[in-house]
N, CA, C and O of each residue as an XYZ file, in Angstrom:
948
protein
N      31.203     -0.114     31.685
C      30.491      0.969     30.995
C      29.560      0.379     29.937
O      29.955     -0.482     29.151
N      28.332      0.853     29.935
C      27.353      0.384     28.962
C      27.502      1.161     27.656
O      27.499      2.392     27.652
N      27.632      0.435     26.556
C      27.730      1.061     25.234
C      26.336      1.113     24.625
O      25.683      0.082     24.461
N      25.889      2.305     24.294
C      24.552      2.451     23.718
C      24.516      1.847     22.324
O      25.463      1.982     21.549
N      23.407      1.179     22.016
C      23.234      0.569     20.704
C      22.672      1.602     19.725
O      21.888      2.467     20.116
N      23.073      1.513     18.449
C      22.537      2.460     17.476
C      21.046      2.247     17.248
O      20.536      1.132     17.358
N      20.369      3.327     16.934
C      18.962      3.243     16.537
C      18.859      2.375     15.288
O      19.729      2.429     14.418
N      17.811      1.585     15.198
C      17.607      0.733     14.034
C      16.315      1.120     13.333
O      15.274      1.257     13.976
N      16.377      1.295     12.026
C      15.178      1.589     11.233
C      15.101      0.602     10.073
O      16.118      0.123      9.572
N      13.880      0.313      9.661
C      13.646     -0.565      8.519
C      12.979      0.235      7.414
O      11.904      0.804      7.605
N      13.625      0.275      6.257
C      13.097      0.977      5.091
C      12.691     -0.064      4.055
O      13.514     -0.860      3.603
N      11.427     -0.048      3.690
C      10.937     -0.984      2.691
C      10.981     -0.390      1.291
O      10.834      0.819      1.107
N      11.185     -1.251      0.317
C      11.085     -0.869     -1.099
C      10.007     -1.749     -1.714
O      10.132     -2.974     -1.715
N       8.957     -1.140     -2.232
C       7.859     -1.894     -2.823
C       8.393     -2.697     -4.012
O       8.884     -2.119     -4.982
N       8.299     -4.022     -3.938
C       8.992     -4.903     -4.885
C       8.008     -5.698     -5.729
O       8.095     -6.923     -5.818
N       7.073     -4.988     -6.345
C       6.065     -5.639     -7.173
C       6.394     -5.561     -8.660
O       6.018     -6.442     -9.434
N       7.097     -4.499     -9.053
C       7.443     -4.282    -10.452
C       8.374     -3.087    -10.511
O       8.315     -2.219     -9.639
N       9.226     -3.022    -11.510
C      10.099     -1.865    -11.656
C      11.465     -2.082    -11.018
O      11.839     -3.204    -10.676
N      12.213     -0.965    -10.861
C      13.623     -1.021    -10.448
C      13.765     -1.046     -8.929
O      14.416     -0.176     -8.350
N      13.156     -2.040     -8.282
C      13.170     -2.042     -6.811
C      14.513     -2.496     -6.248
O      14.956     -1.956     -5.234
N      15.173     -3.469     -6.870
C      16.423     -3.977     -6.309
C      17.502     -2.903     -6.303
O      18.338     -2.868     -5.400
N      17.490     -2.013     -7.318
C      18.459     -0.917     -7.356
C      18.277      0.011     -6.163
O      19.259      0.465     -5.575
N      17.028      0.297     -5.800
C      16.785      1.144     -4.627
C      17.323      0.489     -3.354
O      17.900      1.165     -2.503
N      17.136     -0.805     -3.227
C      17.663     -1.507     -2.052
C      19.179     -1.371     -1.993
O      19.742     -1.110     -0.929
N      19.841     -1.550     -3.136
C      21.303     -1.416     -3.164
C      21.751     -0.004     -2.789
O      22.739      0.159     -2.074
N      21.044      1.002     -3.258
C      21.421      2.387     -2.932
C      21.183      2.685     -1.459
O      21.999      3.354     -0.825
N      20.081      2.199     -0.907
C      19.819      2.406      0.520
C      20.882      1.733      1.378
O      21.229      2.238      2.445
N      21.398      0.603      0.920
C      22.452     -0.085      1.662
C      23.756      0.705      1.679
O      24.636      0.444      2.499
N      23.878      1.677      0.767
C      25.062      2.543      0.750
C      24.931      3.723      1.710
O      25.922      4.392      2.000
N      23.735      3.985      2.201
C      23.511      5.110      3.107
C      23.895      4.694      4.523
O      23.437      3.668      5.026
N      24.734      5.494      5.152
C      25.217      5.187      6.493
C      24.914      6.348      7.443
O      25.822      7.106      7.784
N      23.660      6.503      7.878
C      23.352      7.605      8.798
C      24.038      7.412     10.137
O      24.071      6.308     10.680
N      24.583      8.496     10.662
C      25.314      8.423     11.925
C      24.404      7.981     13.065
O      23.316      8.528     13.246
N      24.851      6.995     13.827
C      24.108      6.531     14.987
C      22.871      5.724     14.671
O      22.042      5.489     15.550
N      22.733      5.292     13.417
C      21.530      4.570     13.008
C      21.903      3.385     12.125
O      22.707      3.515     11.202
N      21.319      2.247     12.412
C      21.459      1.069     11.559
C      20.252      1.005     10.629
O      19.113      0.917     11.087
N      20.503      1.049      9.335
C      19.430      1.043      8.342
C      19.321     -0.343      7.727
O      20.297     -0.878      7.203
N      18.135     -0.915      7.795
C      17.849     -2.203      7.164
C      16.898     -1.967      5.995
O      15.793     -1.461      6.188
N      17.316     -2.328      4.790
C      16.480     -2.170      3.602
C      15.902     -3.527      3.218
O      16.641     -4.499      3.058
N      14.573     -3.593      3.070
C      13.924     -4.868      2.746
C      12.972     -4.691      1.560
O      12.469     -3.596      1.310
N      12.737     -5.786      0.838
C      11.727     -5.805     -0.215
C      10.355     -6.000      0.418
O      10.200     -6.769      1.366
N       9.353     -5.288     -0.121
C       7.987     -5.365      0.418
C       7.057     -5.915     -0.653
O       6.903     -5.334     -1.727
N       6.434     -7.064     -0.330
C       5.468     -7.680     -1.244
C       4.178     -8.086     -0.533
O       3.221     -8.506     -1.184
N       4.143     -7.964      0.786
C       2.977     -8.404      1.564
C       2.643     -7.361      2.623
O       3.493     -6.543      2.973
N       1.409     -7.380      3.139
C       1.066     -6.464      4.232
C       1.934     -6.695      5.464
O       2.234     -5.750      6.194
N       2.337     -7.936      5.701
C       3.163     -8.242      6.863
C       4.540     -7.589      6.739
O       5.072     -7.075      7.723
N       5.118     -7.608      5.535
C       6.411     -6.956      5.318
C       6.280     -5.441      5.438
O       7.160     -4.779      5.987
N       5.184     -4.898      4.925
C       4.959     -3.454      5.043
C       4.834     -3.041      6.511
O       5.313     -1.975      6.899
N       4.202     -3.870      7.313
C       4.007     -3.552      8.735
C       5.330     -3.467      9.493
O       5.385     -2.862     10.564
N       6.385     -4.054      8.963
C       7.705     -3.996      9.611
C       8.426     -2.678      9.322
O       9.447     -2.383      9.944
N       7.900     -1.884      8.379
C       8.655     -0.745      7.845
C       8.382      0.554      8.585
O       7.250      0.856      8.964
N       9.452      1.309      8.776
C       9.341      2.671      9.283
C       9.171      3.671      8.149
O       8.689      4.781      8.372
N       9.562      3.290      6.936
C       9.512      4.174      5.772
C       9.422      3.302      4.526
O       9.693      2.102      4.569
N       9.035      3.931      3.407
C       8.783      3.158      2.187
C       9.255      3.915      0.956
O       9.085      5.131      0.857
N       9.855      3.176      0.012
C      10.183      3.698     -1.315
C       9.257      3.038     -2.328
O       9.099      1.817     -2.334
N       8.640      3.861     -3.192
C       7.841      3.348     -4.305
C       8.660      3.584     -5.566
O       8.872      4.737     -5.941
N       9.128      2.536     -6.232
C      10.072      2.707     -7.335
C       9.397      3.101     -8.638
O       8.172      3.149     -8.748
N      10.248      3.381     -9.623
C       9.754      3.574    -10.973
C       9.297      2.252    -11.564
O       9.503      1.186    -10.983
N       8.679      2.340    -12.718
C       8.113      1.175    -13.385
C       6.822      1.580    -14.056
O       6.770      2.619    -14.715
N       5.788      0.794    -13.907
C       4.464      1.091    -14.475
C       3.471      1.228    -13.331
O       3.236      0.271    -12.594
N       2.888      2.413    -13.180
C       1.929      2.610    -12.090
C       0.745      1.657    -12.218
O       0.199      1.200    -11.214
N       0.347      1.355    -13.466
C      -0.759      0.412    -13.688
C      -0.400     -0.963    -13.155
O      -1.172     -1.571    -12.413
N       0.779     -1.456    -13.538
C       1.187     -2.802    -13.125
C       1.369     -2.883    -11.612
O       0.962     -3.863    -10.988
N       1.979     -1.855    -11.022
C       2.195     -1.860     -9.575
C       0.863     -1.970     -8.834
O       0.725     -2.753     -7.893
N      -0.113     -1.176     -9.271
C      -1.415     -1.178     -8.589
C      -2.141     -2.497     -8.785
O      -2.740     -3.022     -7.846
N      -2.095     -3.041    -10.001
C      -2.813     -4.301    -10.263
C      -2.213     -5.459     -9.479
O      -2.946     -6.293     -8.947
N      -0.903     -5.520     -9.401
C      -0.274     -6.593     -8.622
C      -0.601     -6.426     -7.139
O      -0.905     -7.406     -6.460
N      -0.542     -5.190     -6.632
C      -0.881     -4.948     -5.229
C      -2.319     -5.366     -4.924
O      -2.600     -5.903     -3.853
N      -3.222     -5.119     -5.866
C      -4.636     -5.452     -5.662
C      -4.871     -6.959     -5.629
O      -5.860     -7.416     -5.055
N      -3.971     -7.738     -6.239
C      -4.116     -9.197     -6.238
C      -3.548     -9.852     -4.978
O      -3.759    -11.043     -4.746
N      -2.832     -9.077     -4.170
C      -2.265     -9.603     -2.924
C      -3.178     -9.215     -1.773
O      -3.394     -8.030     -1.519
N      -3.703    -10.193     -1.090
C      -4.739     -9.957     -0.083
C      -4.310     -8.914      0.945
O      -3.338     -9.113      1.674
N      -5.042     -7.799      0.996
C      -4.835     -6.763      1.992
C      -3.709     -5.790      1.701
O      -3.513     -4.841      2.460
N      -2.948     -5.999      0.605
C      -1.775     -5.154      0.387
C      -2.145     -3.756     -0.099
O      -1.613     -2.773      0.415
N      -3.042     -3.645     -1.073
C      -3.342     -2.325     -1.631
C      -3.912     -1.363     -0.584
O      -3.419     -0.240     -0.482
N      -4.921     -1.746      0.196
C      -5.398     -0.802      1.227
C      -4.335     -0.473      2.262
O      -4.308      0.643      2.779
N      -3.460     -1.420      2.575
C      -2.385     -1.136      3.529
C      -1.399     -0.131      2.948
O      -0.914      0.745      3.663
N      -1.100     -0.251      1.656
C      -0.206      0.698      1.000
C      -0.816      2.088      0.967
O      -0.144      3.072      1.277
N      -2.084      2.174      0.593
C      -2.745      3.474      0.514
C      -2.756      4.148      1.884
O      -2.504      5.348      1.984
N      -3.044      3.388      2.938
C      -3.054      3.958      4.286
C      -1.653      4.420      4.695
O      -1.508      5.484      5.297
N      -0.629      3.637      4.378
C       0.748      3.987      4.721
C       1.157      5.263      4.000
O       1.680      6.191      4.617
N       0.918      5.309      2.688
C       1.365      6.443      1.873
C       0.626      7.722      2.245
O       1.223      8.799      2.257
N      -0.657      7.619      2.547
C      -1.464      8.800      2.850
C      -1.199      9.367      4.240
O      -1.540     10.520      4.502
N      -0.601      8.588      5.137
C      -0.335      9.039      6.500
C       0.799     10.063      6.487
O       1.916      9.714      6.108
N       0.554     11.317      6.887
C       1.607     12.341      6.831
C       2.795     12.055      7.726
O       3.857     12.646      7.531
N       2.655     11.168      8.702
C       3.762     10.832      9.603
C       4.657      9.730      9.050
O       5.712      9.444      9.617
N       4.245      9.111      7.952
C       5.024      8.020      7.370
C       5.948      8.568      6.280
O       5.461      9.172      5.324
N       7.280      8.373      6.396
C       8.170      8.811      5.333
C       8.013      7.929      4.089
O       8.106      6.704      4.165
N       7.776      8.570      2.952
C       7.614      7.843      1.694
C       8.362      8.597      0.604
O       8.318      9.826      0.548
N       9.050      7.856     -0.262
C       9.755      8.422     -1.403
C       9.256      7.734     -2.662
O       9.350      6.512     -2.776
N       8.723      8.502     -3.613
C       8.233      7.960     -4.870
C       9.039      8.461     -6.051
O       9.210      9.668     -6.218
N       9.540      7.541     -6.877
C      10.283      7.919     -8.074
C       9.485      7.530     -9.315
O       9.015      6.397     -9.428
N       9.335      8.466    -10.238
C       8.683      8.249    -11.529
C       7.270      7.672    -11.328
O       6.352      8.427    -11.008
N       7.074      6.368    -11.506
C       5.746      5.795    -11.274
C       5.293      6.032     -9.843
O       4.105      6.230     -9.588
N       6.241      6.013     -8.906
C       5.896      6.312     -7.515
C       5.372      7.718     -7.348
O       4.478      7.958     -6.536
N       5.924      8.662     -8.115
C       5.444     10.037     -8.094
C       4.001     10.103     -8.605
O       3.176     10.836     -8.059
N       3.703      9.333     -9.654
C       2.333      9.288    -10.184
C       1.378      8.749     -9.124
O       0.301      9.308     -8.920
N       1.762      7.675     -8.454
C       0.888      7.064     -7.456
C       0.670      7.955     -6.242
O      -0.360      7.851     -5.575
N       1.634      8.838     -5.945
C       1.513      9.711     -4.782
C       0.789     11.022     -5.082
O       0.591     11.831     -4.176
N       0.396     11.244     -6.321
C      -0.273     12.492     -6.704
C      -1.735     12.491     -6.274
O      -2.344     11.440     -6.077
N      -2.279     13.693     -6.134
C      -3.711     13.844     -5.878
C      -4.539     13.522     -7.117
O      -5.654     13.010     -7.012
N      -3.987     13.825     -8.295
C      -4.703     13.582     -9.542
C      -3.688     13.407    -10.657
O      -2.573     13.923    -10.584
N      -4.087     12.669    -11.700
C      -3.172     12.314    -12.788
C      -3.870     12.514    -14.117
O      -5.037     12.156    -14.276
N      -3.150     13.090    -15.075
C      -3.670     13.243    -16.427
C      -2.652     12.774    -17.441
O      -1.519     12.437    -17.097
N      -3.072     12.755    -18.712
C      -2.170     12.385    -19.793
C      -2.089     10.890    -19.997
O      -2.489     10.113    -19.130
N      -1.570     10.485    -21.148
C      -1.427      9.070    -21.459
C      -2.755      8.455    -21.841
O      -3.791      9.120    -21.861
N      -2.702      7.170    -22.143
C      -3.894      6.467    -22.611
C      -4.529      5.600    -21.537
O      -5.643      5.108    -21.720
N      -3.836      5.404    -20.416
C      -4.347      4.504    -19.391
C      -5.411      5.179    -18.527
O      -5.335      6.367    -18.211
N      -6.383      4.387    -18.167
C      -7.414      4.869    -17.247
C      -7.582      3.832    -16.136
O      -7.335      2.642    -16.328
N      -8.001      4.312    -14.990
C      -8.245      3.398    -13.877
C      -7.009      2.682    -13.407
O      -7.080      1.509    -13.042
N      -5.863      3.360    -13.406
C      -4.619      2.692    -13.061
C      -4.363      2.662    -11.562
O      -3.292      2.239    -11.127
N      -5.330      3.104    -10.769
C      -5.175      3.019     -9.327
C      -4.300      4.094     -8.739
O      -3.787      3.931     -7.632
N      -4.117      5.179     -9.443
C      -3.363      6.296     -8.905
C      -4.097      6.935     -7.736
O      -5.081      6.395     -7.228
N      -3.603      8.086     -7.324
C      -4.208      8.813     -6.210
C      -4.109      8.049     -4.901
O      -5.047      8.060     -4.104
N      -2.981      7.388     -4.671
C      -2.761      6.823     -3.348
C      -2.602      7.953     -2.338
O      -2.774      7.757     -1.135
N      -2.274      9.125     -2.841
C      -2.093     10.274     -1.960
C      -0.661     10.367     -1.485
O       0.243      9.729     -2.024
N      -0.485     11.162     -0.482
C       0.843     11.342      0.080
C       1.336     12.760     -0.097
O       1.624     13.446      0.884
N       1.438     13.211     -1.348
C       1.872     14.575     -1.586
C       0.643     15.389     -1.992
O       0.245     15.398     -3.157
N       0.057     16.064     -1.019
C      -1.218     16.749     -1.208
C      -1.054     17.959     -2.124
O      -0.029     18.640     -2.108
N      -2.080     18.204     -2.912
C      -2.094     19.380     -3.766
C      -1.243     19.263     -5.010
O      -1.059     20.252     -5.721
N      -0.714     18.073     -5.297
C       0.113     17.874     -6.489
C      -0.680     17.114     -7.550
O      -1.192     16.023     -7.299
N      -0.772     17.708     -8.737
C      -1.326     17.030     -9.894
C      -0.188     16.742    -10.872
O       0.707     17.566    -11.065
N      -0.239     15.567    -11.480
C       0.859     15.099    -12.318
C       0.344     14.750    -13.708
O      -0.749     14.208    -13.874
N       1.173     15.081    -14.710
C       0.862     14.736    -16.101
C       1.796     13.606    -16.520
O       3.017     13.763    -16.511
N       1.215     12.470    -16.886
C       1.991     11.289    -17.212
C       2.730     11.443    -18.557
O       2.167     11.930    -19.537
N       4.020     11.010    -18.575
C       4.808     10.916    -19.815
C       4.894     12.213    -20.604
O       4.939     12.182    -21.834
N       4.918     13.350    -19.923
C       4.949     14.619    -20.658
C       6.258     14.804    -21.423
O       6.304     15.529    -22.417
N       7.319     14.146    -20.957
C       8.610     14.267    -21.636
C       8.767     13.273    -22.783
O       9.833     13.200    -23.395
N       7.715     12.507    -23.081
C       7.755     11.585    -24.205
C       7.877     10.139    -23.774
O       7.895      9.817    -22.586
N       7.963      9.265    -24.787
C       8.037      7.828    -24.540
C       9.464      7.362    -24.321
O      10.363      8.152    -24.036
N       9.647      6.042    -24.463
C      10.950      5.437    -24.198
C      12.062      6.058    -25.049
O      13.169      6.277    -24.557
N      11.773      6.339    -26.308
C      12.803      6.873    -27.218
C      13.205      8.301    -26.859
O      14.273      8.762    -27.263
N      12.365      9.000    -26.109
C      12.681     10.373    -25.705
C      13.336     10.444    -24.323
O      13.460     11.528    -23.753
N      13.750      9.305    -23.786
C      14.450      9.305    -22.498
C      15.720     10.143    -22.606
O      16.346     10.199    -23.665
N      16.097     10.795    -21.504
C      17.271     11.662    -21.547
C      17.905     11.776    -20.173
O      17.309     11.391    -19.167
N      19.126     12.311    -20.139
C      19.852     12.566    -18.900
C      20.152     14.056    -18.810
O      20.282     14.741    -19.824
N      20.261     14.544    -17.577
C      20.537     15.964    -17.368
C      21.345     16.132    -16.085
O      20.948     15.641    -15.028
N      22.475     16.825    -16.178
C      23.269     17.145    -14.986
C      22.619     18.335    -14.288
O      22.625     19.447    -14.816
N      22.061     18.103    -13.103
C      21.253     19.105    -12.415
C      21.905     19.585    -11.132
O      22.552     18.814    -10.422
N      21.731     20.842    -10.847
C      22.116     21.402     -9.553
C      20.975     21.172     -8.561
O      19.845     21.599     -8.796
N      21.284     20.489     -7.444
C      20.283     20.238     -6.403
C      20.883     20.727     -5.087
O      21.591     19.972     -4.420
N      20.616     21.964     -4.705
C      21.313     22.584     -3.573
C      21.144     21.878     -2.239
O      22.005     22.019     -1.371
N      20.062     21.117     -2.037
C      19.818     20.501     -0.738
C      20.684     19.274     -0.477
O      20.701     18.765      0.643
N      21.403     18.792     -1.485
C      22.190     17.570     -1.316
C      23.465     17.847     -0.534
O      23.833     19.000     -0.311
N      24.130     16.781     -0.122
C      25.260     16.890      0.803
C      26.516     17.461      0.180
O      27.436     17.841      0.906
N      26.588     17.535     -1.143
C      27.749     18.127     -1.816
C      27.259     18.851     -3.066
O      26.190     18.526     -3.581
N      28.027     19.834     -3.568
C      27.531     20.705     -4.640
C      27.665     20.150     -6.054
O      27.220     20.797     -7.001
N      28.258     18.983     -6.225
C      28.435     18.449     -7.572
C      27.082     18.228     -8.248
O      26.121     17.845     -7.581
N      26.989     18.462     -9.559
C      25.727     18.207    -10.273
C      25.301     16.749    -10.130
O      26.133     15.846    -10.037
N      24.002     16.545    -10.115
C      23.428     15.203    -10.023
C      22.979     14.781    -11.413
O      22.255     15.521    -12.080
N      23.399     13.604    -11.859
C      23.018     13.125    -13.190
C      21.631     12.481    -13.120
O      21.498     11.308    -12.769
N      20.607     13.259    -13.457
C      19.223     12.799    -13.379
C      18.837     12.103    -14.682
O      19.080     12.622    -15.772
N      18.235     10.926    -14.556
C      17.868     10.099    -15.707
C      16.344     10.049    -15.810
O      15.664      9.614    -14.880
N      15.820     10.495    -16.941
C      14.375     10.598    -17.165
C      13.960      9.538    -18.179
O      14.445      9.530    -19.311
N      13.057      8.643    -17.769
C      12.564      7.575    -18.634
C      11.041      7.604    -18.604
O      10.431      7.230    -17.602
N      10.427      8.044    -19.694
C       8.959      8.180    -19.749
C       8.472      8.911    -18.507
O       7.561      8.459    -17.814
N       9.091     10.036    -18.247
C       8.931     10.705    -16.955
C       7.629     11.495    -16.856
O       7.182     12.093    -17.834
N       7.022     11.492    -15.665
C       5.880     12.382    -15.415
C       6.376     13.796    -15.149
O       7.553     14.013    -14.859
N       5.472     14.742    -15.251
C       5.787     16.142    -14.959
C       4.698     16.713    -14.060
O       3.555     16.257    -14.073
N       5.074     17.713    -13.286
C       4.106     18.369    -12.406
C       3.169     19.227    -13.250
O       3.617     20.101    -13.992
N       1.885     18.976    -13.136
C       0.874     19.796    -13.806
C       0.599     21.049    -12.986
O       0.551     22.156    -13.523
N       0.419     20.866    -11.687
C       0.185     21.996    -10.789
C       0.461     21.539     -9.362
O       0.430     20.349     -9.048
N       0.731     22.518     -8.513
C       1.105     22.237     -7.135
C       0.564     23.330     -6.238
O       0.749     24.517     -6.504
N      -0.106     22.920     -5.175
C      -0.609     23.872     -4.191
C       0.518     24.181     -3.203
O       0.712     23.458     -2.225
N       1.248     25.248     -3.464
C       2.419     25.582     -2.642
C       2.034     26.182     -1.296
O       2.903     26.421     -0.458
N       0.723     26.433     -1.072
C       0.295     26.971      0.218
C       0.232     25.893      1.302
O       0.144     26.218      2.486
N       0.276     24.604      0.910
C       0.232     23.524      1.897
C       1.547     23.501      2.666
O       2.624     23.511      2.070
N       1.456     23.472      3.966
C       2.630     23.574      4.827
C       3.664     22.508      4.495
O       3.332     21.337      4.314
N       4.918     22.931      4.418
C       6.013     21.999      4.189
C       6.275     21.659      2.748
O       7.145     20.836      2.462
N       5.542     22.275      1.816
C       5.709     21.970      0.399
C       6.874     22.765     -0.182
O       6.911     23.992     -0.082
N       7.827     22.054     -0.790
C       9.011     22.691     -1.356
C       9.333     22.082     -2.720
O       9.216     20.870     -2.905
N       9.733     22.912     -3.663
C      10.348     22.436     -4.900
C      11.854     22.434     -4.660
O      12.449     23.490     -4.450
N      12.470     21.261     -4.690
C      13.895     21.129     -4.378
C      14.780     21.181     -5.607
O      15.963     21.505     -5.503
N      14.226     20.866     -6.772
C      15.029     20.894     -8.000
C      14.118     21.058     -9.204
O      13.015     20.512     -9.253
N      14.605     21.824    -10.177
C      13.895     22.024    -11.442
C      14.876     21.839    -12.592
O      16.076     22.073    -12.448
N      14.356     21.422    -13.713
C      15.182     21.241    -14.902
C      15.658     22.583    -15.444
O      14.970     23.592    -15.286
N      16.824     22.606    -16.079
C      17.213     23.802    -16.827
C      16.179     24.104    -17.903
O      15.519     23.194    -18.405
N      16.037     25.365    -18.257
C      14.981     25.789    -19.162
C      15.001     25.034    -20.483
O      13.946     24.753    -21.050
N      16.197     24.699    -20.980
C      16.270     24.036    -22.284
C      15.736     22.612    -22.259
O      15.477     22.034    -23.314
N      15.565     22.032    -21.064
C      15.060     20.665    -20.941
C      13.586     20.610    -20.559
O      12.991     19.532    -20.567
N      12.991     21.737    -20.229
C      11.618     21.751    -19.733
C      10.651     21.389    -20.856
O      10.737     21.930    -21.958
N       9.735     20.475    -20.569
C       8.728     20.082    -21.546
C       7.671     21.166    -21.681
O       7.481     21.984    -20.781
N       6.989     21.159    -22.815
C       5.861     22.065    -22.990
C       4.796     21.740    -21.954
O       4.596     20.569    -21.631
N       4.103     22.754    -21.421
C       3.074     22.457    -20.412
C       1.933     21.653    -21.018
O       1.677     21.756    -22.217
N       1.243     20.851    -20.207
C       0.103     20.093    -20.716
C      -1.015     21.034    -21.144
O      -1.071     22.177    -20.693
N      -1.903     20.562    -22.011
C      -2.998     21.417    -22.477
C      -3.909     21.845    -21.335
O      -4.045     21.139    -20.336
N      -4.528     23.005    -21.496
C      -5.379     23.562    -20.441
C      -6.772     22.943    -20.428
O      -7.437     22.934    -19.392
N      -7.220     22.422    -21.584
C      -8.611     21.950    -21.673
C      -8.692     20.460    -21.321
O      -9.119     19.641    -22.135
N      -8.278     20.125    -20.107
C      -8.346     18.751    -19.623
C      -9.067     18.742    -18.285
O      -9.268     19.798    -17.683
N      -9.466     17.546    -17.805
C     -10.122     17.478    -16.485
C      -9.262     18.006    -15.346
O      -9.793     18.364    -14.295
N      -7.926     18.063    -15.531
C      -7.058     18.588    -14.477
C      -7.110     20.100    -14.390
O      -6.664     20.676    -13.398
N      -7.653     20.763    -15.427
C      -7.696     22.213    -15.417
C      -6.405     22.814    -15.953
O      -5.507     22.086    -16.376
N      -6.310     24.145    -15.936
C      -5.122     24.818    -16.473
C      -3.871     24.447    -15.686
O      -3.919     24.376    -14.457
N      -2.743     24.207    -16.375
C      -1.494     23.917    -15.665
C      -0.945     25.156    -14.975
O      -1.247     26.283    -15.367
N      -0.149     24.939    -13.956
C       0.497     26.022    -13.220
C       1.882     26.232    -13.813
O       2.788     25.439    -13.557
N       2.061     27.275    -14.592
C       3.339     27.476    -15.278
C       4.472     27.762    -14.294
O       5.641     27.616    -14.648
N       4.146     28.165    -13.064
C       5.209     28.438    -12.094
C       5.893     27.159    -11.609
O       6.979     27.218    -11.032
N       5.269     26.013    -11.839
C       5.883     24.743    -11.449
C       6.493     24.019    -12.640
O       6.995     22.906    -12.488
N       6.460     24.626    -13.821
C       7.013     23.986    -15.011
C       8.483     23.645    -14.787
O       9.284     24.505    -14.417
N       8.821     22.394    -15.013
C      10.196     21.951    -14.842
C      10.524     21.421    -13.466
O      11.630     20.921    -13.261
N       9.600     21.509    -12.499
C       9.865     20.969    -11.157
C       9.945     19.443    -11.233
O       9.021     18.798    -11.728
N      11.048     18.865    -10.744
C      11.245     17.424    -10.859
C      11.607     16.751     -9.535
O      11.737     15.528     -9.477
N      11.769     17.535     -8.481
C      12.033     16.978     -7.149
C      11.303     17.828     -6.141
O      11.586     19.019     -6.016
N      10.354     17.232     -5.407
C       9.503     17.975     -4.503
C       9.418     17.269     -3.161
O       9.477     16.042     -3.076
N       9.278     18.074     -2.117
C       9.127     17.536     -0.773
C       7.921     18.183     -0.102
O       7.630     19.364     -0.289
N       7.232     17.362      0.687
C       6.164     17.886      1.538
C       6.255     17.142      2.867
O       5.795     16.007      2.990
N       6.850     17.790      3.848
C       7.032     17.137      5.139
C       7.930     15.921      5.013
O       9.098     16.040      4.644
N       7.388     14.756      5.318
C       8.150     13.505      5.291
C       8.033     12.760      3.970
O       8.493     11.625      3.845
N       7.409     13.409      2.978
C       7.247     12.806      1.651
C       8.202     13.461      0.653
O       8.444     14.667      0.707
N       8.734     12.654     -0.249
C       9.619     13.133     -1.309
C       9.226     12.451     -2.602
O       8.903     11.263     -2.603
N       9.248     13.188     -3.711
C       9.020     12.600     -5.028
C      10.037     13.160     -6.019
O      10.446     14.317     -5.925
N      10.433     12.321     -6.964
C      11.236     12.767     -8.106
C      10.640     12.158     -9.360
O      10.168     11.021     -9.350
N      10.666     12.928    -10.446
C      10.174     12.384    -11.713
C      11.263     11.614    -12.451
O      10.993     10.987    -13.475
N      12.497     11.655    -11.937
C      13.611     10.932    -12.549
C      14.001      9.731    -11.690
O      13.404      9.485    -10.642
N      15.010      8.986    -12.148
C      15.426      7.729    -11.529
C      16.795      7.875    -10.882
O      17.798      7.622    -11.550
N      16.888      8.267     -9.623
C      18.204      8.379     -8.985
C      18.884      7.031     -8.782
O      20.106      6.961     -8.656
N      18.088      5.958     -8.751
C      18.659      4.628     -8.516
C      19.438      4.098     -9.721
O      20.036      3.024     -9.651
N      19.433      4.853    -10.833
C      20.206      4.467    -12.020
C      21.396      5.388    -12.256
O      22.105      5.247    -13.253
N      21.615      6.318    -11.354
C      22.579      7.400    -11.584
C      24.001      7.078    -11.136
O      24.949      7.732    -11.569
N      24.157      6.082    -10.277
C      25.441      5.846     -9.642
C      25.700      6.741     -8.445
O      26.805      6.732     -7.902
N      24.708      7.515     -8.018
C      24.861      8.552     -7.000
C      23.784      8.353     -5.936
O      22.594      8.410     -6.245
N      24.187      8.121     -4.692
C      23.234      7.832     -3.616
C      22.834      9.053     -2.805
O      22.210      8.907     -1.754
N      23.176     10.263     -3.266
C      22.926     11.444     -2.432
C      21.447     11.736     -2.218
O      21.081     12.247     -1.160
N      20.589     11.433     -3.175
C      19.159     11.689     -2.964
C      18.595     10.694     -1.951
O      17.793     11.077     -1.100
N      18.992      9.443     -2.026
C      18.581      8.480     -1.002
C      19.086      8.924      0.367
O      18.365      8.816      1.359
N      20.322      9.421      0.425
C      20.886      9.932      1.675
C      20.070     11.105      2.195
O      19.780     11.172      3.390
N      19.694     12.034      1.313
C      18.887     13.195      1.710
C      17.557     12.734      2.300
O      17.153     13.202      3.364
N      16.876     11.816      1.610
C      15.565     11.359      2.075
C      15.671     10.695      3.444
O      14.859     10.957      4.331
N      16.665      9.843      3.612
C      16.839      9.165      4.900
C      17.125     10.167      6.006
O      16.506     10.112      7.069
N      18.050     11.075      5.770
C      18.440     12.020      6.800
C      17.313     13.004      7.139
O      17.018     13.231      8.313
N      16.689     13.583      6.119
C      15.720     14.660      6.346
C      14.298     14.173      6.578
O      13.616     14.647      7.486
N      13.852     13.228      5.759
C      12.451     12.810      5.848
C      12.240     11.641      6.806
O      11.263     11.615      7.554
N      13.156     10.675      6.782
C      12.992      9.506      7.646
C      13.441      9.815      9.081
O      12.705      9.568     10.036
N      14.655     10.358      9.218
C      15.203     10.617     10.554
C      14.893     12.015     11.074
O      15.068     12.283     12.263
N      14.431     12.916     10.194
C      14.042     14.257     10.625
C      15.197     15.127     11.064
O      15.034     15.978     11.938
N      16.364     14.929     10.472
C      17.549     15.711     10.831
C      17.656     16.912      9.896
O      18.269     16.815      8.833
N      17.076     18.021     10.273
C      17.084     19.225      9.439
C      18.369     20.014      9.645
O      18.556     21.062      9.026
């Protein structure tokens, strides 16, 4: 009798700056049924070409983009991968900034944002404050595999400025409790008036793309990585 071999997928974690090794460790804890998951660090176009899916970690969006631009062929390959709606991509914190259509706030300019990926999403950088204003929040995230609250860790976190919810497949999966929601960004900016209906949204999905403004790789809890692999990478709804 022939024993069928499990499906094999390769998930890359962009390893240029930020908490990339933690994401690799969390992905190694995910055990999808009938699938062998290989998590690798990505620093070159050749490594990216091996990947079925990609995680863009937290860190500094400026530093990530500048390092990618210094590696021959890597930045355009990343932009093409992230912008492709058929490619599963998960962006946390800085990754969320890089996957936005437009970015406001902060003092940095020309940081190479707008890689795309999550269409119709505008993001305001560091709306929850700087390093000293980092905080944790036990959040209810109904889409996860169990109902226990998820301990979300926010470090210089971006916030959703506005979101085009008419784009097919766009979902807000989790929002902060009202007492933790930051004040909306000012209306008189190049991004235009903020959408108050998205205030507090911190976990969003659009098809095979997922973003969080917090750091699940620091939580001790792999359920968000499990959700992304099962739903966005493997398409098991």
